[in-house]
C-alpha positions as CSV (number, residue, x, y, z in Angstrom):
1,M,0.2,-0.1,0.0
2,K,1.5,3.3,-1.0
3,R,1.9,6.0,1.6
4,S,0.3,9.4,0.9
5,P,2.5,12.6,1.7
6,S,0.0,14.6,3.7
7,K,-3.3,14.6,5.4
8,K,-5.1,16.8,2.7
9,C,-8.2,15.4,1.0
10,L,-10.0,16.8,-1.9
11,F,-13.7,16.2,-3.0
12,L,-14.4,16.4,-6.6
13,R,-18.0,16.7,-8.1
14,I,-18.8,16.4,-11.9
15,P,-22.4,17.4,-13.0
16,S,-24.5,15.2,-15.0
17,Y,-24.6,17.7,-17.7
18,Y,-20.6,18.0,-17.9
19,G,-19.6,19.0,-21.3
20,L,-23.4,19.0,-22.7
21,L,-24.7,21.9,-24.8
22,F,-28.4,22.4,-24.7
23,S,-29.0,20.3,-21.6
24,H,-32.0,20.1,-19.4
25,P,-31.8,22.9,-16.9
26,Q,-30.8,21.9,-13.5
27,E,-30.3,23.7,-10.3
28,R,-27.3,23.7,-8.2
29,Q,-27.9,22.1,-5.0
30,L,-25.5,22.1,-2.3
31,P,-23.8,18.6,-2.0
32,L,-24.9,17.7,1.5
33,V,-23.5,14.2,1.5
34,I,-20.0,15.9,0.7
35,A,-20.6,18.8,3.2
36,S,-21.3,16.2,5.9
37,A,-18.2,14.0,5.0
38,A,-16.1,17.0,5.0
39,A,-17.0,18.2,8.3
40,C,-16.2,14.5,9.9
41,L,-12.7,14.6,8.1
42,E,-12.0,18.0,9.6
43,E,-13.4,16.7,13.0
44,A,-10.7,13.8,12.4
45,G,-7.7,16.2,11.7
46,F,-7.9,16.2,8.0
47,Q,-7.4,19.4,5.8
48,V,-10.6,19.5,3.2
49,H,-10.9,21.1,0.0
50,I,-13.8,21.0,-2.4
51,D,-13.8,21.2,-6.4
52,D,-17.3,21.4,-7.3
53,Q,-17.9,21.6,-11.1
54,W,-21.5,22.3,-10.7
55,V,-20.6,25.7,-9.7
56,R,-17.7,26.6,-12.2
57,E,-17.3,24.0,-15.1
58,T,-13.6,24.5,-16.2
59,G,-13.5,21.5,-19.0
60,K,-11.5,18.4,-18.8
61,K,-8.2,19.4,-19.9
62,H,-7.9,22.3,-17.3
63,L,-9.3,20.3,-14.5
64,V,-6.8,17.4,-15.1
65,R,-3.9,19.6,-15.2
66,R,-5.1,21.7,-12.0
67,L,-5.8,18.4,-10.1
68,A,-2.2,16.9,-11.1
69,A,-0.6,20.1,-9.8
70,E,-2.5,20.3,-6.5
71,D,-1.3,18.9,-3.2
72,W,-3.7,16.4,-1.8
73,S,-3.4,13.0,-0.3
74,V,-6.7,11.6,-1.2
75,L,-9.2,12.4,-3.8
76,F,-12.8,11.5,-3.1
77,V,-14.9,11.5,-6.3
78,H,-18.9,11.3,-6.5
79,V,-19.6,8.9,-9.4
80,D,-23.2,7.9,-10.6
81,S,-24.7,6.8,-13.7
82,Q,-25.2,10.1,-15.1
83,N,-21.4,11.3,-14.6
84,R,-19.8,8.0,-15.0
85,D,-18.1,8.6,-18.4
86,S,-16.9,12.2,-17.6
87,V,-15.4,10.7,-14.2
88,L,-13.5,7.9,-15.7
89,D,-12.1,10.2,-18.5
90,I,-10.9,12.6,-16.0
91,V,-9.4,10.0,-13.7
92,R,-7.6,8.0,-16.5
93,A,-6.2,11.3,-17.6
94,L,-5.0,12.0,-14.1
95,R,-3.3,8.8,-13.9
96,R,-1.4,9.4,-17.1
97,S,-0.4,13.1,-15.9
98,G,1.9,11.8,-13.3
99,R,-0.4,11.2,-10.3
100,K,-0.1,7.2,-10.7
101,E,0.5,6.7,-7.0
102,A,-2.4,9.0,-5.8
103,D,-5.1,7.7,-3.6
104,L,-8.4,7.9,-5.2
105,V,-11.7,6.9,-3.9
106,A,-15.1,6.8,-5.4
107,F,-18.5,7.2,-3.5
108,G,-22.0,7.6,-4.7
109,Q,-24.5,5.5,-6.6
110,Y,-22.3,3.9,-9.3
111,A,-19.5,3.2,-6.9
112,E,-21.9,1.1,-4.7
113,T,-23.6,-0.7,-7.6
114,S,-20.9,-1.2,-10.1
115,P,-17.6,-0.8,-8.5
116,E,-15.9,-3.4,-10.9
117,E,-16.1,-0.8,-13.6
118,L,-14.3,1.8,-11.4
119,L,-11.6,-0.2,-9.5
120,G,-8.1,-1.2,-10.7
121,P,-6.0,-0.3,-13.7
122,E,-8.9,0.1,-16.1
123,G,-11.1,2.4,-14.0
124,G,-8.5,3.9,-12.1
125,F,-9.9,3.8,-8.3
126,D,-8.3,2.3,-5.5
127,A,-11.4,1.9,-3.4
128,C,-15.3,2.4,-3.5
129,V,-17.7,3.3,-0.7
130,F,-20.9,1.7,-0.2
131,G,-23.5,2.7,2.2
132,E,-23.5,5.9,4.2
133,V,-20.2,7.6,3.5
134,E,-19.1,9.6,6.6
135,R,-17.2,7.3,8.8
136,T,-16.2,5.2,6.1
137,L,-14.5,8.1,4.4
138,V,-12.8,8.9,7.6
139,E,-11.4,5.4,8.2
140,T,-10.3,5.2,4.6
141,A,-8.6,8.5,4.8
142,R,-6.8,7.4,7.7
143,R,-5.6,4.0,6.4
144,L,-4.4,5.6,3.2
145,S,-2.6,8.5,4.9
146,D,-0.8,6.0,7.1
147,G,0.0,3.7,4.4
148,E,-2.2,0.8,6.0
149,P,-4.0,-1.8,4.3
150,L,-7.9,-1.4,3.4
151,E,-8.9,-4.8,4.8
152,G,-11.5,-4.5,7.4
153,V,-12.7,-0.9,6.7
154,A,-16.6,-1.5,6.8
155,G,-18.5,-0.2,4.0
156,L,-15.3,-0.4,1.4
157,L,-14.9,-2.2,-1.9
158,Y,-11.3,-2.5,-3.4
159,A,-9.4,-4.3,-5.7
160,D,-6.9,-7.2,-4.5
161,P,-3.6,-5.9,-5.5
162,Q,-2.3,-9.6,-6.4
163,T,-5.4,-10.9,-8.5
164,G,-7.4,-7.6,-9.2
165,D,-10.6,-9.4,-7.8
166,V,-13.1,-6.9,-6.4
167,L,-12.9,-7.4,-2.4
168,R,-16.1,-6.3,-0.4
169,N,-15.6,-5.7,3.4
170,E,-18.7,-6.0,5.5
171,P,-21.3,-3.4,5.3
172,R,-21.3,-0.5,7.9
173,K,-24.2,-0.1,10.2
174,P,-26.4,2.9,9.5
175,I,-25.9,5.7,11.9
176,R,-28.7,5.4,14.2
177,N,-28.0,8.8,16.1
178,L,-27.8,11.5,13.3
179,D,-27.2,14.2,15.9
180,S,-23.8,12.7,16.7
181,L,-22.8,13.9,13.3
182,P,-21.1,17.5,13.2
183,M,-22.8,20.3,11.6
184,P,-22.1,20.0,7.9
185,A,-19.0,22.1,6.7
186,Y,-20.9,24.9,5.1
187,H,-17.8,27.2,5.3
188,L,-16.1,25.3,2.5
189,F,-18.7,26.4,0.1
190,D,-19.8,29.8,-1.7
191,L,-23.4,29.7,-0.5
192,D,-24.3,32.2,-3.0
193,A,-23.4,29.8,-5.8
194,Y,-26.3,27.4,-4.9
195,A,-29.9,28.0,-5.4
196,K,-33.2,26.0,-4.8
197,Q,-34.4,27.1,-8.2
198,S,-37.3,24.3,-8.4
199,S,-39.0,26.2,-5.7
200,F,-39.2,29.8,-5.0
201,V,-39.8,31.8,-1.7
202,P,-41.8,35.1,-1.5
203,V,-39.0,36.9,-0.1
204,S,-38.7,40.7,-0.7
205,G,-35.1,40.9,-2.0
206,P,-32.2,38.6,-2.8
207,V,-32.4,35.0,-1.5
208,R,-29.4,33.2,0.0
209,W,-30.2,29.5,0.5
210,G,-29.0,27.3,3.3
211,W,-29.4,23.6,2.8
212,M,-30.2,20.7,5.4
213,L,-30.7,16.9,5.3
214,S,-32.8,16.7,8.5
215,S,-33.6,12.9,7.9
216,R,-32.3,9.8,6.0
217,G,-34.0,6.8,4.7
218,C,-37.2,6.3,2.4
219,P,-39.3,3.3,2.9
220,Y,-41.6,3.7,-0.1
221,G,-39.5,1.7,-2.6
222,C,-40.6,3.2,-5.9
223,L,-39.8,1.0,-8.8
224,F,-37.4,3.4,-10.5
225,C,-35.6,4.8,-7.5
226,S,-31.9,4.1,-6.9
227,P,-29.3,6.0,-5.0
228,T,-28.9,8.2,-8.2
229,L,-32.1,9.7,-7.2
230,R,-32.3,9.7,-3.4
231,K,-30.6,12.2,-1.2
232,S,-29.9,9.7,1.9
233,C,-29.1,6.2,2.2
234,G,-31.3,3.2,2.5
235,K,-34.9,2.6,3.5
236,T,-34.4,2.8,7.5
237,Y,-36.0,6.1,8.4
238,R,-33.8,8.1,11.0
239,G,-34.2,11.7,11.7
240,H,-32.5,14.6,13.3
241,S,-34.0,15.9,16.5
242,A,-36.0,19.2,16.4
243,H,-33.2,20.9,18.6
244,Y,-30.5,20.0,16.2
245,V,-32.6,21.4,12.9
246,I,-33.1,24.6,14.8
247,N,-29.4,24.8,15.8
248,V,-28.4,24.4,12.2
249,A,-31.0,26.9,10.8
250,R,-30.0,29.3,13.6
251,T,-26.4,29.1,12.3
252,L,-27.2,29.2,8.6
253,H,-29.2,32.5,9.4
254,Q,-27.1,34.2,11.8
255,Q,-23.6,33.3,11.0
256,Y,-23.9,32.6,7.1
257,G,-26.8,35.4,6.3
258,C,-29.2,32.7,4.9
259,N,-32.8,33.6,4.7
260,A,-34.3,30.8,3.3
261,L,-33.7,27.1,3.9
262,A,-34.1,24.0,1.6
263,F,-34.7,20.7,3.3
264,E,-33.4,17.9,0.9
265,D,-34.7,14.9,2.8
266,D,-36.4,12.4,0.7
267,V,-39.7,12.4,2.8
268,F,-39.5,15.3,5.2
269,S,-42.9,14.6,6.7
270,L,-42.6,11.0,7.0
271,S,-42.7,11.0,10.8
272,R,-46.0,13.2,11.8
273,E,-44.6,13.9,15.3
274,R,-41.1,15.0,14.4
275,T,-42.5,17.2,11.5
276,L,-44.9,19.0,14.1
277,S,-42.0,19.2,16.6
278,I,-39.8,20.8,14.0
279,C,-42.7,23.3,13.2
280,D,-43.3,24.2,16.8
281,A,-39.5,24.8,17.2
282,F,-39.2,27.1,14.3
283,M,-42.2,28.9,15.8
284,E,-40.6,29.3,19.2
285,S,-37.2,30.3,17.5
286,G,-38.2,33.5,16.2
287,L,-36.0,32.8,13.3
288,D,-36.8,35.1,10.3
289,L,-36.6,32.2,7.8
290,V,-38.8,30.7,5.1
291,W,-38.2,27.3,4.0
292,T,-39.0,24.5,1.3
293,A,-38.9,20.8,1.6
294,Q,-39.2,17.6,-0.5
295,T,-41.6,15.1,0.8
296,H,-44.5,12.5,-0.3
297,L,-47.9,13.5,-0.8
298,A,-49.4,10.7,1.2
299,T,-47.7,11.9,4.5
300,L,-49.5,15.3,4.4
301,D,-53.0,16.2,6.2
302,E,-54.5,19.7,6.8
303,E,-53.3,20.2,10.3
304,M,-49.6,19.4,9.5
305,V,-49.8,21.6,6.3
306,R,-51.5,24.4,8.3
307,R,-48.4,24.1,11.0
308,M,-45.9,24.0,8.4
309,Y,-47.0,27.2,6.8
310,A,-47.0,29.0,10.2
311,A,-43.5,27.6,10.5
312,G,-42.2,29.1,7.6
313,C,-42.7,26.4,4.9
314,R,-43.7,28.3,1.6
315,G,-42.6,25.4,-1.1
316,L,-43.3,21.7,-1.2
317,C,-41.6,19.3,-3.8
318,M,-43.5,16.0,-4.5
319,G,-43.6,13.2,-7.1
320,I,-46.9,12.5,-8.7
321,E,-45.0,10.6,-11.8
322,A,-48.0,9.2,-13.8
323,G,-51.5,10.5,-14.5
324,N,-52.6,7.2,-15.1
325,E,-53.8,5.4,-12.2
326,D,-52.6,1.9,-13.1
327,V,-49.3,3.1,-14.1
328,R,-48.7,5.0,-11.0
329,R,-49.8,1.9,-9.0
330,R,-47.0,-0.4,-10.5
331,I,-44.1,2.3,-10.3
332,K,-44.8,4.5,-7.2
333,G,-44.7,3.4,-3.7
334,G,-47.3,5.0,-1.6
335,F,-50.0,5.2,-4.1
336,L,-52.8,7.8,-3.9
337,P,-55.7,7.8,-6.6
338,N,-56.1,10.9,-8.8
339,K,-58.9,12.4,-6.9
340,E,-56.8,12.3,-3.7
341,I,-53.9,13.9,-5.3
342,R,-56.0,16.7,-6.6
343,A,-57.7,17.2,-3.0
344,R,-54.2,17.3,-1.3
345,V,-52.4,19.7,-3.8
346,E,-55.5,22.0,-3.6
347,M,-55.2,21.7,0.2
348,I,-51.5,22.7,0.2
349,R,-52.1,25.5,-2.0
350,R,-55.2,26.7,0.0
351,H,-52.8,26.9,2.9
352,G,-50.5,29.2,1.2
353,I,-47.5,27.0,0.3
354,E,-46.7,26.5,-3.6
355,P,-46.1,23.0,-4.7
356,T,-43.5,21.9,-7.2
357,L,-44.4,18.4,-8.8
358,Y,-42.4,15.9,-10.5
359,F,-43.8,13.6,-13.4
360,M,-42.3,10.9,-15.5
361,I,-42.9,9.2,-18.7
362,G,-41.9,6.0,-20.6
363,A,-42.7,3.7,-17.5
364,P,-42.9,0.0,-18.3
365,G,-45.8,-0.9,-20.5
366,E,-47.0,2.8,-20.7
367,T,-48.6,3.8,-23.8
368,L,-48.5,7.2,-25.2
369,E,-52.5,7.7,-24.4
370,Q,-51.7,7.1,-20.8
371,M,-48.7,9.5,-21.1
372,E,-51.2,12.2,-22.3
373,E,-53.0,11.6,-18.9
374,T,-49.9,12.6,-17.2
375,L,-49.9,15.8,-19.0
376,E,-53.7,16.5,-18.5
377,L,-53.1,16.1,-14.7
378,A,-50.3,18.6,-14.6
379,L,-52.4,21.1,-16.5
380,F,-55.1,20.6,-13.9
381,L,-53.0,20.7,-10.9
382,R,-51.4,23.9,-12.0
383,P,-48.4,23.9,-10.1
384,L,-45.7,27.0,-10.6
385,T,-43.0,24.6,-11.4
386,I,-43.0,21.0,-12.9
387,Q,-40.0,18.7,-13.5
388,L,-40.5,15.9,-16.2
389,A,-38.1,12.8,-16.4
390,F,-38.0,9.8,-18.5
391,F,-38.4,6.5,-16.8
392,T,-34.8,5.3,-16.4
393,P,-33.8,1.8,-14.8
394,Y,-30.6,3.3,-12.9
395,P,-28.6,0.6,-11.2
396,G,-29.7,0.1,-7.6
397,S,-33.4,0.3,-8.7
398,K,-35.8,-2.7,-8.9
399,A,-36.5,-1.4,-12.7
400,Y,-32.7,-2.2,-13.3
401,E,-32.9,-5.6,-12.0
402,D,-35.9,-6.3,-14.1
403,Y,-34.1,-5.0,-17.1
404,Q,-30.6,-6.5,-16.7
405,A,-32.2,-10.0,-16.2
406,E,-33.3,-9.9,-19.9
407,N,-31.0,-7.3,-21.5
408,G,-27.5,-7.1,-20.1
409,P,-25.5,-4.1,-19.6
410,L,-26.9,-0.5,-19.9
411,P,-26.2,2.3,-22.1
412,D,-25.3,6.0,-20.9
413,L,-28.5,7.2,-18.6
414,S,-29.9,10.5,-18.0
415,H,-33.5,10.6,-16.7
416,Y,-33.5,14.4,-18.1
417,N,-31.3,14.5,-21.1
418,R,-31.7,10.9,-22.9
419,F,-34.3,8.5,-23.3
420,A,-31.8,5.5,-23.6
421,V,-34.0,2.8,-22.4
422,N,-37.3,2.3,-23.6
423,L,-39.4,0.0,-21.4
424,S,-42.8,1.7,-22.6
425,A,-45.3,0.4,-25.2
426,A,-44.6,3.5,-27.3
427,D,-42.1,4.2,-30.1
428,T,-39.0,5.7,-28.7
429,E,-38.9,8.6,-31.3
430,D,-42.7,9.3,-30.2
431,V,-41.9,9.7,-26.5
432,R,-39.0,11.9,-27.3
433,R,-41.2,14.2,-29.1
434,F,-44.0,13.9,-26.4
435,Y,-41.5,15.0,-23.9
436,R,-40.8,18.2,-25.6
437,R,-44.4,18.7,-26.3
438,F,-45.5,18.1,-22.6
439,Y,-42.9,20.8,-21.3
440,R,-44.0,23.1,-24.1
441,R,-47.7,22.6,-23.6
442,F,-47.4,23.3,-20.0
443,Y,-44.9,26.1,-19.7
444,L,-46.0,28.0,-22.8
445,S,-49.7,28.1,-22.1
446,P,-51.3,31.4,-21.5
447,D,-52.4,30.3,-17.9
448,Y,-48.8,29.6,-17.1
449,I,-47.4,32.6,-18.5
450,R,-49.9,34.6,-16.5
451,R,-49.2,32.9,-13.3
452,Y,-45.5,33.3,-14.0
453,F,-45.7,37.2,-14.4
454,K,-47.7,37.5,-11.2
455,K,-45.8,35.3,-9.1
456,R,-42.3,33.9,-10.4
457,L,-41.4,37.2,-12.2
458,P,-41.2,39.6,-9.4
459,Y,-38.8,37.0,-7.4
460,T,-36.7,36.7,-10.5
461,L,-36.2,40.4,-10.6
462,R,-34.7,40.5,-7.1
463,Q,-32.3,37.6,-7.4
464,A,-28.7,38.6,-7.0
465,G,-26.2,37.5,-9.7
466,G,-28.7,37.0,-12.5
467,R,-29.2,33.4,-11.6
468,E,-33.1,33.4,-12.4
469,W,-32.3,35.0,-15.6
470,R,-29.9,32.4,-16.5
471,L,-32.3,29.7,-15.7
472,L,-35.0,31.5,-17.7
473,L,-32.8,31.8,-20.6
474,R,-31.6,28.2,-20.4
475,S,-35.1,26.8,-20.0
476,M,-36.5,29.0,-23.2
477,M,-33.7,27.3,-25.2
478,F,-34.5,23.9,-24.0
479,L,-38.1,24.4,-25.0
480,M,-37.6,26.1,-28.2
481,L,-34.6,24.3,-29.8
482,P,-35.3,20.9,-31.3
483,I,-31.9,19.9,-30.5
484,R,-30.9,16.8,-28.5
485,P,-28.1,17.5,-26.0
486,F,-24.6,16.7,-27.2
487,R,-21.0,16.8,-25.8
488,L,-18.6,19.8,-26.8
489,D,-15.9,17.0,-27.3
490,S,-18.0,15.5,-30.0
491,L,-18.6,19.0,-31.6
492,R,-14.6,19.4,-31.5
493,R,-14.2,16.0,-33.3
494,T,-16.6,16.8,-36.0
495,K,-14.9,20.1,-36.7
496,K,-11.4,18.2,-37.1
């Protein structure tokens, strides 16, 4: 085992759209998993730096040169199905650049589900993390810095130095007491570079967003869900206490100047008792904060929504997925019929909270007529923001297991930018055309434009740095241009 020269760790984060032109607009969310792991590493005595290419994409060649020149002992790289190819290109180039003996560790969905593609000489990584990352990354960094073997590090996969076989250590137990974790290392990030653009808050003036993961685990088991789409780890639900949540919120508000907070839990309101206690804590704290959360529509009731609004909640993000009830029943955990969905969305809006709704097309066996029902439901519900995805069988999902059993390896995947795997009953090109038509029908309708000018445009005008204008411009380009996303390097090869 090679010995690293110092105790300096670097996190690298590559966006899903890296090198793409005309890609689906995506918001810049603060990487809470990295922020938490970085805080644990600092607590253990490591120096930590973060290179987030979501914030400032510099291009592969420039990035590799900079990484090769910087002084770090361990490079932690987030890898999922969407950025896999870009990450592998960067890592292989880094190995060729003179950092052959550097310690490289992968974490994220792809590191967990497909480690054999990342480890060894071909992939370039020394180890892959599975499960919750914080304690595994700290122990791995210690072993690598001290030149010790990785054998016995719970939650780690690595290649046998003699045979090249992938060795899997025992899994690490989930962290039961989340309050035992240090506060995320917010000081390592420029908070102004991140914004919750799928939701907006009625704040008079520029908004600085704070970010929090107040719970982990989602028990619903949707057919399409994998660690690519989840913010937290596993199905076992665990939550921070209301006391911890308010302490973090107070720090973000008083120390970092945040006036809005985004809860990125998979299901914020899964525990009714915890949700109400957090709402009470916000009301008692006197903090001048508004917030948004991601949750499941089935967990909400009128009393909870009323208390959430009183506590400062102004936006809820929820997945509806399909408009056809049979399709939704097959793919989504926590099924609700259309009648109940319409009633609950109206209840949320009636209490002053703006819903952001997520939809999906191309589910297994779904017809174009059933996809039309999804569009009609979106138009009826009239949220101010929607996101539409292609049904995508990412590794780690039940859909992937079903697909792999019959078809083998997957092509490049992106639920926003590629309809690479068609499991529906419709023609692939018809689904792609419907995807564009869905977005145009919704966002370019007179009803939506009127509501946008009334509600979102005043917010857009007040935001610093032009981030809302850039989102609007990218959205219009995506809606209007009949161009599929393509990579800049392919354009350069064409020119040659």
